[in-house]
Structures are given as C-alpha cells and as structure tokens.
N, C-alpha and C positions, 0 to 999 in steps of 0.2 A: 505494498498499499504506498502508495505517494503521500503523503503527507507537511507539505512543504507549506511555511506560512506563506499567508493570503489577506494581502489587505483588504481588498475589496472583494464581495460577490454579488453581482449584478444580476437580478433577478430579468430574466426576458421569457414574455408567454411564450408558451407552445404552442400560441398557433400562428405566433410571426418570429419563427426560426431565424426567417432571412436579417432578424434584426440583429442576429450575431457577430453582423459585421458593424455593428454602432457598438455594441461590447468592446469590441478590440479596438475601434479608432477612440474609444474614450479614455483605456487603457488600464482597465476591470484584470485585472490577476487571475478572475474566474468567472463564468456564467453561469448560470442556473436555469433551465430550461423548465419552465413551471409546467406541470400537468393538474394539476387540482386549482387551489381556486384562480386563477387566469383563463381559465379553458372551465365556458358551460360544460354541462352535462349532456349537451346532444350533440358537441364537438370534440370530445373524449377519444373518441374512434381514429377520426380524422387529424387533430393534434399526436396522438401517440406514433402513426406512421410519420408524423415530418417529423416528430424530435429522435425517433429512429434514425431516419436516414440523417440527419442535419448530426445526431451524434459519429456514424459510418464514416462521414464524412467531414470529422473534424481534425486541424491541423494549427499548428503554432505551439506558443508558449501558452498563451492562455487556455486553463483549467475549464473541466467543462464538465457539471453536474447537471442529474436528472432530479425536480421533484416532484417524486409521485406523489399519487391516493395514497391514504392512509391502508395498511395489509390487512381489511377483515372482510377478505373473498376471496377468490382463487381470479378475480379479475384483477385484481391486482397484484396474484402476487406474476400474473403473465407482463405487467407491465415490465418488474423485473428482467423480464426472459427478450423481451422484446431492445429495453436497450441496453442490457449487459454486454459491453465491448471494451477489447483493449483499450482506445482512445477518452471511455467515458474515468473520469477522474472519482466518481463516487454519485451516492445517493440521498436527497435530502429527503428525512420521512417524518411528515409534518403529524401531530397531535401525540405525540408522546405520550403514554401514560404513564409509561413505568419499566423498568429494566424487562420484564418479558416481554416487552412490541420489542425493544433493541435486540434480545437472543434471536425472537424468529426472525426477524430482520434478518439476523445476519447466518440462521443457518439457510435462506430461500435464497443469498446474494453467495453463500458458497455453492447452493448446488447450481447457481448460473454459472460462478467461477468457473466450474467441473466442466457444466456442459460445454463452455466456449473455449474449453482449452488455458483461461489463463490459470496465473497463480493465485495460493490460495490467499485473499486477504488484498487481494489487486484493486481492490472495488469499497476507498471508502467509505462510511456512512454516518453523517449530517443529521442527526436525533433534534428535532425542533420541539423548546419545549412550550407546549402551549396552550399545557393543563396543569391546574393545581398540582395534583400528582407529581405529572412528570419535574415542575419546578421544585417540589418539596424531595422528591429523588432522585436532584442530580448528581450525586452520588454513585449512588447504583448504579445510574442510565451511563455514567459514564465508564462502568467498570464493568459492565456486563459484557464486551465485544470488543476484542485488541486493536477494530476493523473501524472504532468512529473515533472520531478527530471532529475540529471546528464547531467543537461544544457552544453554549453560553446562551445568555437571557435576551431574548429580543422580546420589548416592552414597546410596540409602537402603539399608536393611538387607535383606538375602539376596534382594534381586533380582538385576535383570540384568547389572548393571556389579559389584553384589559377585560373584558368580558370575566372571562374566569377567577381574576383574583379580585377584582373589585375595586382598581386605583383610578384616580382620574388622573389624567395624562397630562403634565404641562414643558412647555417648550426648556426651564431648565431641570426638568428629569429629576426632582428632591422627591418624589415619589414612589420611584421606582429604582433609586439611590441604591439603597439595603439589600434592595431585591438581583440585584444586578452583581452589586458585588457579595453577597452569600455564593451566588452559582457558581460568581468563575472562583472561587475559593473551593468548594466542593469539586468543579470541574480540576483546578490542578493537584487536588487533592488525589482524586482519581487518579491522575496522569494523563489523561485523554491530552494530545498533543492539538496548542495554536487555537485556543476560544476566539470566539468574536460572537460581537455581539446587532443590534438594529433595534430599530429600523427608523429611518426618519422620513416621514410622507410630505414634508411642505417643499414639494417642489423646489420652488425659488425660493427659498431662504437660506440660503449658503451659507449666510453665517453660522446660525442656529444650527444647522450642520457642522460646522466646524466648531462650535463649541461642545457638542453634543461626542460628537468625536472626539476631542478631547478628553473631555470626563471619562468615558472607555478606553480612551490608551492610559491616563493616570490610575485608572482602576485597575488594570494587568490585561483589557482584553488587544488581542495582536491584529484586528480585523474590522471591519463592520461590515452587513449586508445593504444590500443597496436596492432601492426601487428605478432608478433613473442615470443615467447614463452625464448629466451634467453634476452629480456625487461623486464620481468616481475620481476626476482629480483630488478633489476636497479630500476626500476619505486616502489616500495612498499617502499626499502629504501629511499628513497630519498620522499615521503609521508610519511614517519613514525620520529615522533619523537627522534632522540638518548636517550639512558640512562642520559645523559648528559643532554638534555636542559628539558626532563619531572624533573629530580630532581632540577634544577632549577626553573621551575614551581612553584616544593612541596617549596621550599626555600622562593620560592616571597611570593606566599596565605601566608603561617604562618608569614612572616614577615607584613605583612598587615593584618590580623589578631590582630597581640599584639598589633599593632598600636593603631588599630580598642577598642579592649580592655581599652588602656589605655587613651582613649579618645581624640586619634590621627587620622585625616581622610588621613594622608599623611607619607610617613617613606620613607628615605635612604635606599636603599635595594643595596650593590655592586656596587655604584659609581649612579646609578638612581634615579629620584625619579619614588617613584610608588603610586598607590593609589587602589584603587577599583575597576576604571576601567580595570586597568592592571591582578588585583586580579583575576575580572573573565575571562577575556582572557585565563589565565591559569590555572584556572579550569577546563573554557571548553573543554584547550587542555589535561587536566588529567584524565579527565570525558572520553574521545572519544578513547583514545589509554588505556585506563587503561589492556586490554583484549587483545589487539595485542602481 
C-alpha cells in the first residue's frame, strides 16, 4: 500500500470524470472520484462505468481514489470489483460506524486484490468518520486493518457529521476543535498514517479556508479534503513548510549534531534550548518535504 503524505484530496463527481483534468491543473495531490453523495440513484450504474474507465486510464503523479457507496449489500461489493485496479490508490469508505465496517471492507478489498493479481494491501482504505459511533471509535477504526490511511475528522457544515453530533458550525471551528483534536490523537495512537481533515464548503471564502487549514495543520493534520479546485493551492501552501521553516530545520539539526559531536546533549539555538528530540522532528520534516 502506498500511503505517501497527501496535502490536498479533491472530490470529483463520478458523473464528471472529465473534471480530473481540472484536479491535475489545480495541483491536487489526490483526486477522489465520488460514487456516493455526488451521484443520484438513477445515475449510479452509468457513473460506475465511467469511474472504472477513468481509473483504468489514469496516469501521472496525482493519486486517485474512489468514494464508494456504503458496503451494505452485494451491489456495493460489486462496486469494489469494478474499480479495483493497479492504478487506484485506494477506496474512501463512507459512513463508517466502527471497526467492523473496516474489517469487512478490508476482506472485500483483499478478495479484489487477489482477483486482479494485485499485491496484498495494494489498495489503501480511507474510512470516513461520519457517524457518532464512528467518531467515538476512531482509535479502533484506525487499528482495524493495516491498509487504513488518511483517517481523520471531517467537520463540514450541515452534513452527516453535524447531524450526527449536533454541533452548530462556525467559520472559526471552535465547536469542533475538541472533536478534531481527539480524533487526531486516536488516529496517531492507532498508527494510521497521514491523517487528513476537512471540509471547507464556502467556495469563494479563501481567507476562511486558509485559517481553517492552518488550524488543522497546527493540530497535527497533514492534509485536507477539498470540494473545489480553487481550494487546492491554498491547502497545498498551508500544509507545505516554507523555505524559511525548512532552512531553520536544517540549521537546528546542524546545531544539535555539532553539540553532540562536542559531547553535549542540548544546546541553545536561536534563543531556545533544543536537543535530539527537536532535531528528530526537524529531520522528519526535511525528509518528507525535500522533493516538494
């Protein structure tokens, strides 16, 4: 399974696979072709055919995911068979209620991988915590299968999560700050890689998006889901360290290593006391963003 860090994951309606070009042009790290909420019931069969074709023809550096319908019957299982492909990065699973949903999806994906001749675990699984029980069991959801990645709290206004929890959304996000923080801690403790948050639905409010993305990054999230191509550059910028931050990390590592060579465990660096713990954090940031 590839679970590289993803800053921006842009939803694209399954009925408009031609919009994948817009996702690429916007610079999205990943696109999510949506077979669930973005597709009316009468159009799901045709959308599935279009999405399967788009997956088979996909190329380039942008990762491609598909949000399937809830796995509540054989028709949903057949969706997985139709889209499973070596060029698919993973499957986004909606309305997860707990670890049992993840284990069931994991078994079905394993079956699809064997059928397609793919390595075990090739397809990542992104469970969406859109129910109160799913949010409460974020830790167990994160531990339920080794293919789980990009797990996090999605707190859009007026959607499934607001209805399930009962909060009243505000642009400042104060009503969901505790929820996003707790879910992130659960995900980190479970060992699920690269947690992402979301969503920002005010298409024209890029300043609000920037503030919300910065808040999520400060909490420890590594990316965000997006619904509009204009949001992608803002999200990418917020979740990427700037040249000054990277340069400071390099200086910090050099200062700690020089102190260690001289027999010291800690050193004063630009007005702060730093040691190997801070150097390890700086090295990780440098390593993950050296090619960005």
